[in-house]
C-alpha positions in Angstrom: 0.0 0.0 0.0 1.3 3.4 -0.9 2.0 5.8 2.0 2.0 9.6 1.4 5.3 11.2 2.4 3.4 14.0 4.0 1.8 11.5 6.4 4.8 9.3 7.3 8.5 8.8 6.2 10.4 5.5 6.0 13.1 4.7 8.6 16.6 6.1 7.8 18.4 3.9 5.3 15.3 1.6 4.9 15.2 0.6 1.2 11.7 1.3 -0.2 9.9 1.7 -3.5 9.1 5.3 -4.0 7.1 7.4 -6.5 8.8 10.5 -7.9 7.4 13.2 -10.2 9.3 15.8 -12.0 9.1 19.1 -10.1 8.2 21.0 -13.2 5.9 18.4 -14.8 3.3 16.5 -12.8 3.4 13.6 -15.3 4.9 11.1 -15.9 5.8 9.7 -12.5 8.6 7.3 -12.0 9.0 4.3 -9.6 12.4 4.0 -8.0 14.0 1.9 -5.3 16.1 3.8 -2.8 16.3 5.1 0.8 16.0 8.3 2.8 18.8 9.9 4.8 17.3 12.8 6.9 15.3 14.8 4.4 17.3 13.6 1.4 16.2 10.7 -0.9 18.8 8.6 -2.7 18.0 6.2 -5.5 20.0 2.9 -5.4 20.5 3.1 -9.2 20.8 6.8 -10.0 19.9 7.7 -13.5 19.6 11.4 -12.8 23.4 11.8 -12.3 23.0 13.2 -8.8 23.8 12.0 -5.3 20.3 12.9 -4.1 17.0 13.4 -5.9 15.5 16.3 -3.9 16.6 19.0 -6.3 15.3 17.1 -9.4 12.1 15.4 -8.4 9.3 15.5 -5.8 9.0 12.3 -3.8 5.3 11.9 -3.1 4.6 8.3 -1.9 6.5 5.2 -0.8 5.9 1.6 0.2 7.9 -1.2 1.7 9.6 -3.7 -0.5 8.2 -7.2 -0.6 10.1 -10.1 1.0 12.7 -11.9 -1.1 11.3 -15.0 -2.8 12.0 -18.3 -1.2 12.8 -21.2 -3.5 
């Protein structure tokens, strides 16, 4: 279930799936996996060429990652 960032934030360094939208364009939105450090969001596979995403996109929602599959 998606959680609004304005309602609750993930724990520090907790890897989560998060929804980002371009600050200047409300669509399209992007799904990314990453974590939060203080007020900064970091994607685990950066494709924006930045250490943090806060200056490039607005993080609006997040959710916990599912458990790893068990064979």
